[in-house]
MIMIKOL-25658 format. One record per residue (C-alpha): residue in three letters; chain; x, y, z. Coordinates in steps of 0.25 Angstrom, whole numbers, plus 5000, padded with zeros to 4 digits. Layout:
! MIMIKOL-25658
    r  c     x     y     z
  Ala  A     X     Y     Z
...
This chain:
! MIMIKOL-25658
    r  c     x     y     z
  Met  A  4955  4974  5102
  Thr  A  4957  4966  5115
  Ser  A  4960  4951  5113
  Pro  A  4950  4940  5120
  Phe  A  4961  4936  5129
  Ser  A  4964  4950  5134
  His  A  4949  4952  5137
  Leu  A  4948  4939  5144
  Val  A  4960  4943  5153
  Ala  A  4954  4956  5156
  Arg  A  4941  4950  5160
  Ile  A  4948  4940  5170
  Ala  A  4956  4951  5176
  Ala  A  4943  4959  5178
  Arg  A  4937  4947  5186
  Ile  A  4950  4946  5195
  Val  A  4950  4961  5198
  Ala  A  4935  4960  5201
  Arg  A  4937  4950  5212
  Ile  A  4949  4957  5218
  Val  A  4941  4970  5218
  Ala  A  4929  4963  5224
  Arg  A  4937  4957  5236
  Ile  A  4943  4971  5239
  Val  A  4929  4978  5239
  Ala  A  4923  4967  5247
  Arg  A  4933  4970  5258
  Leu  A  4931  4985  5258
  Val  A  4917  4988  5256
  Gly  A  4908  4975  5257
  Arg  A  4900  4966  5248
  Ser  A  4890  4977  5242
  Ile  A  4902  4984  5235
  Ile  A  4907  4971  5230
  Ala  A  4896  4969  5221
  Val  A  4898  4982  5215
  Ala  A  4912  4980  5213
  Leu  A  4910  4967  5207
  Ile  A  4900  4972  5197
  Phe  A  4909  4984  5193
  Val  A  4922  4976  5192
  Met  A  4917  4962  5186
  Ser  A  4908  4968  5176
  Pro  A  4916  4965  5163
  Val  A  4917  4979  5157
  Pro  A  4923  4979  5143
  Pro  A  4932  4990  5139
  Ala  A  4926  5002  5132
  Arg  A  4923  4998  5118
  Ala  A  4915  5002  5106
  Gln  A  4900  4998  5106
  Ser  A  4902  4990  5094
  Glu  A  4912  4981  5100
  Pro  A  4907  4967  5103
  Pro  A  4905  4963  5118
  Pro  A  4917  4958  5126
  Val  A  4920  4944  5129
  Tyr  A  4920  4938  5143
  Thr  A  4925  4926  5149
  Tyr  A  4918  4916  5158
  Ser  A  4923  4905  5167
  Ala  A  4915  4895  5175
  Gly  A  4927  4887  5180
  Glu  A  4932  4873  5178
  Arg  A  4923  4860  5175
  Thr  A  4926  4846  5171
  Ile  A  4921  4836  5160
  Glu  A  4920  4822  5163
  Gln  A  4925  4815  5150
  Thr  A  4917  4803  5151
  Trp  A  4922  4797  5138
  Leu  A  4936  4795  5145
  Pro  A  4939  4783  5155
  Arg  A  4935  4787  5170
  Arg  A  4949  4786  5175
  Asp  A  4955  4795  5163
  Pro  A  4961  4807  5169
  Ala  A  4955  4815  5158
  Arg  A  4940  4811  5161
  Ile  A  4938  4824  5169
  Met  A  4941  4836  5160
  Pro  A  4942  4850  5166
  Tyr  A  4938  4862  5158
  Arg  A  4935  4877  5161
  Val  A  4921  4883  5158
  Glu  A  4925  4896  5152
  Gly  A  4924  4904  5139
  Ile  A  4921  4918  5134
  Ile  A  4908  4926  5132
  Ala  A  4903  4938  5125
  Val  A  4889  4944  5129
  Pro  A  4881  4954  5121
  Pro  A  4877  4967  5128
  Gly  A  4863  4968  5133
  Asp  A  4854  4959  5141
  Gly  A  4851  4948  5131
  Pro  A  4848  4937  5131
  Phe  A  4858  4934  5120
  Pro  A  4860  4921  5112
  Leu  A  4872  4912  5117
  Val  A  4882  4908  5107
  Leu  A  4893  4898  5111
  Ile  A  4906  4899  5104
  Phe  A  4914  4886  5103
  His  A  4929  4887  5100
  Asp  A  4937  4877  5092
  Ala  A  4947  4866  5098
  His  A  4959  4875  5097
  Gly  A  4966  4869  5109
  Gly  A  4966  4875  5123
  Cys  A  4978  4870  5131
  Pro  A  4992  4869  5127
  Ala  A  4997  4855  5120
  Asp  A  5000  4844  5130
  Pro  A  5015  4842  5129
  Thr  A  5014  4828  5135
  Val  A  5006  4823  5122
  Thr  A  5015  4822  5110
  Asp  A  5008  4813  5100
  Val  A  4997  4823  5098
  Met  A  4994  4837  5102
  Leu  A  4985  4838  5114
  Glu  A  4982  4850  5123
  Arg  A  4982  4849  5138
  Trp  A  4969  4851  5145
  Pro  A  4967  4858  5154
  Cys  A  4977  4869  5154
  Ser  A  4977  4882  5162
  Pro  A  4969  4894  5158
  Ala  A  4982  4901  5155
  Glu  A  4986  4890  5145
  Glu  A  4973  4887  5138
  Arg  A  4969  4894  5125
  Arg  A  4955  4899  5126
  Asn  A  4949  4896  5112
  Asp  A  4936  4902  5117
  Val  A  4943  4916  5118
  Gly  A  4946  4915  5103
  Leu  A  4932  4917  5100
  Ala  A  4929  4929  5108
  Tyr  A  4928  4937  5095
  Leu  A  4916  4929  5091
  Ala  A  4910  4930  5105
  Arg  A  4911  4945  5104
  Ala  A  4905  4946  5090
  Leu  A  4893  4937  5095
  Ala  A  4890  4945  5107
  Ala  A  4890  4958  5099
  Arg  A  4879  4951  5091
  Gly  A  4871  4948  5103
  Tyr  A  4876  4934  5107
  Val  A  4882  4929  5120
  Ala  A  4894  4922  5115
  Val  A  4901  4912  5123
  Ala  A  4914  4904  5119
  Pro  A  4917  4893  5129
  Asn  A  4931  4888  5131
  Leu  A  4930  4874  5125
  Asn  A  4945  4870  5126
  Ala  A  4941  4859  5135
  Val  A  4931  4853  5126
  Tyr  A  4942  4851  5115
  Ala  A  4954  4848  5124
  Ala  A  4961  4834  5123
  Tyr  A  4958  4830  5137
  Gly  A  4959  4815  5138
  Thr  A  4954  4813  5124
  Val  A  4953  4821  5111
  Gly  A  4941  4827  5104
  Pro  A  4929  4825  5114
  Glu  A  4924  4839  5113
  Thr  A  4910  4835  5110
  Gln  A  4910  4826  5123
  Arg  A  4915  4837  5132
  Tyr  A  4908  4849  5125
  Pro  A  4894  4847  5131
  Glu  A  4898  4848  5145
  Val  A  4907  4860  5143
  Leu  A  4897  4867  5135
  Asn  A  4886  4865  5146
  Ala  A  4896  4870  5156
  His  A  4898  4883  5148
  Leu  A  4883  4884  5146
  Ser  A  4879  4882  5160
  Val  A  4888  4895  5164
  Leu  A  4881  4903  5153
  Val  A  4867  4898  5157
  Glu  A  4870  4901  5172
  Ala  A  4876  4915  5168
  Asn  A  4863  4918  5161
  Arg  A  4855  4916  5174
  Arg  A  4864  4924  5183
  Glu  A  4878  4931  5184
  Ser  A  4889  4921  5183
  Pro  A  4903  4922  5189
  Ala  A  4908  4914  5177
  Leu  A  4906  4925  5167
  Glu  A  4911  4939  5166
  Val  A  4899  4944  5160
  Ser  A  4884  4943  5164
  Leu  A  4875  4934  5156
  Val  A  4863  4935  5164
  Gly  A  4851  4934  5155
  Lys  A  4859  4936  5143
  Leu  A  4859  4922  5136
  Asp  A  4848  4917  5127
  Leu  A  4850  4902  5129
  Ala  A  4839  4899  5119
  Arg  A  4849  4903  5108
  Ile  A  4863  4897  5109
  Gly  A  4872  4896  5097
  Ile  A  4886  4890  5096
  Ile  A  4898  4895  5087
  Ala  A  4908  4884  5086
  His  A  4922  4884  5080
  Gly  A  4929  4871  5075
  His  A  4928  4860  5085
  Gly  A  4917  4868  5092
  Ala  A  4908  4864  5081
  Leu  A  4907  4850  5086
  Leu  A  4902  4855  5099
  Ala  A  4892  4865  5093
  Met  A  4886  4855  5085
  Gln  A  4885  4845  5096
  Ser  A  4877  4856  5104
  Ala  A  4868  4859  5092
  Arg  A  4865  4844  5090
  Ala  A  4862  4842  5105
  Arg  A  4854  4854  5107
  Gln  A  4846  4852  5094
  Gly  A  4831  4851  5096
  Arg  A  4831  4856  5110
  Pro  A  4821  4867  5114
  Arg  A  4825  4881  5116
  Pro  A  4828  4883  5131
  Lys  A  4818  4892  5138
  Thr  A  4826  4893  5151
  Asn  A  4841  4898  5154
  Ala  A  4847  4885  5148
  Ala  A  4856  4883  5136
  Gly  A  4852  4869  5131
  Gly  A  4844  4873  5119
  Pro  A  4847  4871  5104
  Leu  A  4858  4879  5098
  Ser  A  4853  4892  5090
  Ala  A  4865  4892  5081
  Val  A  4878  4885  5078
  Leu  A  4890  4891  5071
  Leu  A  4902  4883  5068
  Ile  A  4915  4888  5064
  Ala  A  4925  4879  5056
  Pro  A  4918  4868  5063
  Leu  A  4922  4853  5064
  Tyr  A  4912  4844  5059
  Ser  A  4905  4832  5066
  Pro  A  4894  4825  5058
  Glu  A  4884  4823  5070
  Gly  A  4873  4830  5062
  Asp  A  4866  4843  5061
  Ala  A  4860  4852  5072
  Asp  A  4848  4861  5069
  Ala  A  4853  4874  5073
  Pro  A  4858  4886  5064
  Leu  A  4871  4882  5059
  Gly  A  4883  4890  5054
  Ile  A  4897  4885  5049
  Val  A  4909  4893  5046
  Leu  A  4920  4886  5038
  Pro  A  4933  4892  5036
  Ser  A  4939  4889  5023
  Cys  A  4953  4888  5028
  Asp  A  4950  4879  5040
  Gly  A  4963  4871  5043
  Ile  A  4957  4863  5055
  Thr  A  4945  4858  5047
  Pro  A  4949  4860  5032
  Glu  A  4938  4852  5027
  Leu  A  4927  4861  5034
  Ser  A  4919  4849  5038
  Gly  A  4911  4858  5047
  Gln  A  4902  4861  5035
  Gly  A  4896  4848  5038
  Tyr  A  4888  4854  5049
  Tyr  A  4881  4863  5038
  Glu  A  4879  4851  5029
  Asp  A  4873  4843  5040
  Ala  A  4863  4855  5042
  Arg  A  4860  4857  5028
  Leu  A  4856  4842  5026
  Ala  A  4848  4842  5039
  Arg  A  4833  4839  5035
  Asn  A  4826  4847  5046
  Arg  A  4835  4858  5049
  Asn  A  4829  4871  5054
  His  A  4841  4880  5054
  Phe  A  4851  4885  5044
  Ala  A  4865  4881  5042
  Ala  A  4876  4890  5036
  Ser  A  4890  4888  5032
  Val  A  4901  4898  5029
  Tyr  A  4914  4895  5022
  Leu  A  4923  4906  5027
  Ile  A  4935  4907  5016
  Gly  A  4948  4910  5022
  Ala  A  4945  4906  5037
  Asn  A  4953  4896  5045
  His  A  4948  4888  5057
  Asn  A  4956  4893  5069
  Ala  A  4955  4908  5066
  Phe  A  4940  4909  5071
  Asn  A  4946  4908  5085
  Glu  A  4956  4919  5089
  Val  A  4965  4910  5098
  Ala  A  4967  4899  5088
  Arg  A  4979  4904  5081
  Thr  A  4982  4893  5072
  Asp  A  4980  4895  5057
  Asp  A  4974  4882  5053
  Ala  A  4973  4886  5039
  Gly  A  4988  4885  5037
  Ala  A  4987  4870  5037
  Leu  A  4978  4870  5024
  Pro  A  4985  4867  5011
  Pro  A  4990  4879  5003
  Ala  A  4980  4877  4992
  Ser  A  4969  4880  5002
  Gly  A  4971  4895  5001
  Cys  A  4971  4896  5016
  Arg  A  4986  4897  5020
  Ala  A  4990  4910  5025
  Asp  A  5002  4910  5017
  Asp  A  4994  4909  5004
  Arg  A  4993  4922  4996
  Arg  A  4980  4917  4991
  Thr  A  4974  4914  5004
  Leu  A  4960  4916  5007
  Arg  A  4962  4916  5022
  Leu  A  4955  4926  5032
  Ala  A  4962  4932  5043
  Pro  A  4958  4926  5057
  Gln  A  4952  4939  5061
  Gln  A  4944  4939  5048
  Gln  A  4938  4925  5051
  Arg  A  4934  4929  5065
  Glu  A  4928  4941  5060
  Phe  A  4919  4933  5050
  Leu  A  4915  4924  5062
  Ala  A  4912  4936  5071
  Arg  A  4903  4941  5060
  Tyr  A  4896  4928  5055
  Ala  A  4893  4922  5069
  Pro  A  4884  4933  5074
  Asp  A  4877  4933  5061
  Phe  A  4875  4918  5060
  Leu  A  4870  4918  5075
  Asp  A  4860  4930  5072
  Val  A  4854  4921  5061
  Ala  A  4854  4908  5068
  Met  A  4848  4913  5081
  Ser  A  4837  4921  5074
  Thr  A  4824  4917  5066
  Pro  A  4825  4911  5052
  Ala  A  4822  4925  5047
  Ala  A  4837  4929  5051
  Leu  A  4842  4922  5039
  Gln  A  4838  4934  5031
  Gly  A  4844  4944  5041
  Ala  A  4857  4952  5040
  Pro  A  4865  4942  5049
  Ala  A  4861  4931  5039
  Thr  A  4865  4939  5027
  Arg  A  4878  4943  5033
  Ala  A  4881  4928  5036
  Gly  A  4876  4923  5023
  Leu  A  4864  4916  5030
  Asn  A  4853  4923  5022
  Pro  A  4847  4912  5013
  Ala  A  4840  4923  5004
  Glu  A  4854  4929  5000
  Pro  A  4865  4924  4991
  Ala  A  4876  4916  4998
  Pro  A  4888  4926  5001
  Ala  A  4902  4925  4996
  Ser  A  4907  4932  5009
  Leu  A  4902  4934  5023
  Tyr  A  4907  4947  5031
  Gly  A  4917  4949  5020
  Phe  A  4923  4936  5021
  Pro  A  4923  4926  5009
  Thr  A  4913  4914  5012
  Arg  A  4905  4903  5006
  Thr  A  4892  4900  5014
  Ala  A  4881  4889  5014
  Leu  A  4867  4890  5020
  Ser  A  4857  4880  5024
  Leu  A  4843  4884  5029
  Gly  A  4834  4876  5038
  Ile  A  4824  4867  5031
  Ala  A  4813  4877  5031
  Gly  A  4822  4886  5023
  Arg  A  4826  4876  5012
  Gly  A  4819  4871  5000
  Ile  A  4829  4860  4996
  Val  A  4831  4856  4981
  Ile  A  4843  4848  4982
  Gln  A  4851  4844  4994
  Pro  A  4858  4832  4990
  Arg  A  4859  4821  5000
  Thr  A  4859  4809  4990
  Arg  A  4862  4808  4976
  Asp  A  4847  4807  4973
  Asp  A  4845  4821  4978
  Leu  A  4851  4826  4965
  Gly  A  4839  4822  4958
  Tyr  A  4827  4823  4967
  Asn  A  4827  4836  4974
  Asp  A  4819  4841  4986
  Phe  A  4809  4848  4979
  Gly  A  4804  4835  4973
  Gly  A  4810  4837  4959
  Tyr  A  4820  4829  4951
  Ala  A  4832  4836  4946
  Thr  A  4838  4835  4932
  Gly  A  4852  4838  4927
  Ser  A  4857  4840  4913
  Gly  A  4866  4831  4906
  Ala  A  4878  4840  4909
  Thr  A  4876  4840  4924
  His  A  4882  4830  4933
  Leu  A  4876  4829  4947
  Gly  A  4884  4822  4958
  Phe  A  4881  4819  4973
  Cys  A  4890  4821  4985
  Ala  A  4886  4815  4998
  Tyr  A  4887  4822  5011
  Arg  A  4900  4821  5018
  Gln  A  4907  4815  5006
  Pro  A  4917  4822  4998
  Cys  A  4911  4828  4985
  Met  A  4924  4833  4978
  Arg  A  4938  4827  4975
  Trp  A  4946  4836  4984
  Ala  A  4940  4848  4989
  Ile  A  4935  4849  5004
  Gln  A  4920  4852  5004
  Pro  A  4916  4857  5018
  Gly  A  4905  4847  5023
  Asn  A  4905  4838  5011
  Pro  A  4890  4841  5008
  Ala  A  4880  4833  5001
  Gln  A  4880  4839  4987
  Val  A  4878  4839  4972
  Arg  A  4889  4839  4962
  Phe  A  4884  4847  4950
  Ser  A  4894  4846  4938
  Trp  A  4894  4849  4923
  Asn  A  4903  4849  4911
  His  A  4894  4858  4902
  Pro  A  4888  4869  4910
  Ala  A  4877  4873  4900
  Glu  A  4871  4860  4901
  Ala  A  4872  4858  4916
  Arg  A  4859  4859  4924
  Trp  A  4853  4853  4936
  Thr  A  4838  4855  4937
  Leu  A  4830  4853  4950
  Pro  A  4815  4853  4948
  Leu  A  4808  4859  4961
  Gly  A  4797  4848  4963
  Glu  A  4788  4841  4953
  Ser  A  4781  4854  4949
  Thr  A  4786  4867  4955
  Ala  A  4790  4872  4969
  Asp  A  4786  4885  4976
  Leu  A  4799  4892  4980
  Ser  A  4793  4906  4983
  Glu  A  4796  4904  4998
  Phe  A  4811  4902  4995
  Arg  A  4821  4914  4994
  Ser  A  4834  4907  4988
  Leu  A  4840  4896  4981
  His  A  4852  4890  4988
  Leu  A  4863  4880  4983
  Arg  A  4876  4876  4989
  Val  A  4887  4875  4979
  Val  A  4902  4874  4976
  Pro  A  4910  4871  4963
  Asp  A  4918  4858  4965
  Pro  A  4933  4863  4964
  Thr  A  4938  4848  4963
  Asp  A  4929  4845  4950
  Tyr  A  4936  4846  4937
  Leu  A  4924  4852  4931
  Asn  A  4927  4865  4939
  Ala  A  4942  4865  4935
  His  A  4939  4879  4930
  Arg  A  4938  4884  4944
  Glu  A  4927  4894  4941
  Pro  A  4914  4897  4948
  Ile  A  4902  4889  4944
  Ala  A  4890  4897  4938
  Ile  A  4877  4890  4940
  Val  A  4863  4894  4935
  Leu  A  4851  4892  4944
  Thr  A  4837  4892  4937
  Leu  A  4824  4891  4943
  Thr  A  4812  4888  4935
  Asp  A  4797  4889  4938
  Gly  A  4785  4881  4934
  Ala  A  4782  4890  4922
  Asp  A  4797  4887  4917
  Arg  A  4801  4901  4921
  Ser  A  4816  4901  4925
  Ala  A  4826  4910  4931
  Ser  A  4841  4908  4932
  Ile  A  4852  4913  4942
  Arg  A  4867  4911  4938
  Leu  A  4876  4909  4950
  Asp  A  4891  4909  4950
  Gly  A  4903  4912  4959
  Ala  A  4900  4927  4959
  Asn  A  4886  4926  4964
  Ala  A  4887  4913  4971
  Pro  A  4900  4911  4978
  Ala  A  4898  4896  4980
  Leu  A  4899  4894  4965
  Ala  A  4914  4900  4965
  Tyr  A  4925  4890  4963
  Pro  A  4929  4886  4978
  Pro  A  4944  4890  4982
  Gly  A  4954  4880  4983
  Glu  A  4966  4874  4976
  Pro  A  4972  4860  4972
  Asp  A  4982  4855  4981
  Lys  A  4994  4848  4975
  Gln  A  4997  4841  4989
  Thr  A  4984  4835  4991
  Trp  A  4980  4834  4976
  Gly  A  4967  4840  4979
  Trp  A  4959  4852  4980
  Val  A  4961  4861  4993
  Gly  A  4949  4869  4996
  His  A  4934  4869  5000
  Ala  A  4922  4867  4991
  Tyr  A  4911  4874  5000
  Leu  A  4897  4873  4996
  Gly  A  4892  4887  4997
  Ser  A  4878  4892  4996
  Val  A  4872  4899  4984
  Arg  A  4859  4906  4986
  Val  A  4850  4913  4975
  Gly  A  4837  4921  4978
  Leu  A  4825  4915  4972
  Ala  A  4820  4929  4968
  Glu  A  4832  4929  4958
  Phe  A  4825  4918  4950
  Gly  A  4816  4929  4944
  Gly  A  4804  4925  4936
  Val  A  4802  4911  4942
  Asp  A  4790  4908  4949
  Leu  A  4795  4903  4963
  Thr  A  4782  4897  4967
  Arg  A  4783  4887  4955
  Ala  A  4798  4884  4954
  Lys  A  4800  4872  4945
  Ser  A  4815  4869  4945
  Leu  A  4829  4874  4949
  Glu  A  4841  4872  4939
  Ile  A  4856  4873  4941
  Gly  A  4863  4876  4929
  Ile  A  4878  4880  4926
  Ala  A  4883  4893  4919
  Gly  A  4896  4895  4912
  Thr  A  4904  4885  4903
  Arg  A  4912  4877  4912
  Ser  A  4910  4863  4919
  Gly  A  4908  4863  4934
  Ser  A  4905  4855  4946
  Leu  A  4896  4861  4957
  Leu  A  4893  4855  4971
  Ile  A  4879  4858  4976
  Ala  A  4874  4855  4990
  Asp  A  4860  4862  4991
  Ile  A  4850  4867  4981
  Glu  A  4838  4873  4989
  Phe  A  4829  4885  4991
  Leu  A  4829  4893  5003
  Arg  A  4819  4901  5010
  Thr  A  4821  4911  5021
  Ser  A  4808  4909  5029
  Ala  A  4803  4896  5035
  Ala  A  4795  4887  5025
  Pro  A  4780  4886  5027
  Arg  A  4776  4873  5033
  Ser  A  4769  4869  5020
  Ser  A  4781  4871  5012
  Arg  A  4786  4858  5006
  Leu  A  4800  4864  5002
  Gly  A  4804  4868  5015
  Ala  A  4806  4854  5021
  His  A  4806  4845  5008
  His  A  4817  4836  5006
  Ala  A  4819  4824  4996
  Thr  A  4817  4811  5002
  Pro  A  4831  4806  5007
  Gln  A  4836  4795  4998
């Protein structure tokens, strides 16, 4: 299999040869044959390949531009910053039009370090194309996978956005102008043949459907676009300024500017040495708490993946900086690490499935791509995706949720969103942890969500009863019961390090009940999270990721779902324990009728 670099070199060489041949032919036989020669020589004919192979990756280059860095003084020599409009592109076979997916690489560094700066490590910018590391090329494997599924995939070179040129970290200020430059090239190429591209895009772009996949720092840019475009009408002309149809963030950096109402996916590598706290989960928590969100949000905790290996040209093993107790060190025989090729394989399979769901109708949540990606709300949350161990979380749009408990304040532990007042047995202790505040003694909890601590000493007597309204509730339109849970590995009540087993009991108005027992075997989120004490930090090293648990309501046999009276959470087994719970809700897979109270009902904020 050829590398992305060799393929790009071949394409550039082909263009040079084309120009030489054209000049020779022009002198010999005239302009009419020039056109034929150009069509023959310049058409990018990929080498013979099996039909199942993904489409090739091409380059594009629209020359040099400049950014005026208005935040710098007028006489500052760095006020005018040069950059090149270039990148890679993969196009599906056929006429289209196809949705456009932009792939943003991380800030891995583009130019060599500046030897004149000794106090901090700063790269030079600009540098020659021969010196520059093209981080967009490191995502060519993903572009090919997306094109094979029917998406025009474009990875722009964003090194200039991240570069230290006069100042450090102004990526969100440079980004809009750079993005518009790349989009203008694509929009023009969608109208007519463009000399900037090695492949024709005429009529192939569906600019009403644009998605972004962003790695690391690129998440800041993607969410900036998503927020700026939110609420805009879908474009009816050849323009690219409408709302985003999908956002998928890989090992993202987090910025708390708020949610954007677009289908959202997040992939968190458990061995991320760049952002070990996995703060990017905050994007999911923002989406899950948004009152009027219309689209789903999903999160995947990918066990054994690191930050950099999603990009083929980022060679640094960032997980090597993590403590030995993390289980992420390559020299640890107990390591859970995935090989770089494995985590790229995961992304190349997950991203097309995610986009297929995000860019289709809500009914796609029940289709094959949703099932493969763990996005089907009617099915149990999986323990693995594509054969790789994972934990997942899923939050539907408001029309798909009947929220019972979504703790925002301590008062929500009593009064629930169905209008009932919860009760707990004397053996049960309920605590509240506020959003973005640590809830545990040591462990890192991605996103620090608002959540309930449900703990007990005597499991036989531990019960949390949630009445579903003043009388009964009609649950017949819902398909499943959903909770997000994780045992607290830092609580002494869980010193036994065993999975927690819970019993969910649904009771109807005639006092008929049915119970479902869940434990680490049929609900992976209830398993004791991996991690170890670290003597150097005198704390726990590991993550406590809140994963989804879903139970089909059809499993509560004998209960009249049209007259549901209460939901009870009890504990099985004989040991003490402490369980963190972020959501208790019922999920439907079709839109709620307008007359339905439960589809949009929330308790009054305190």
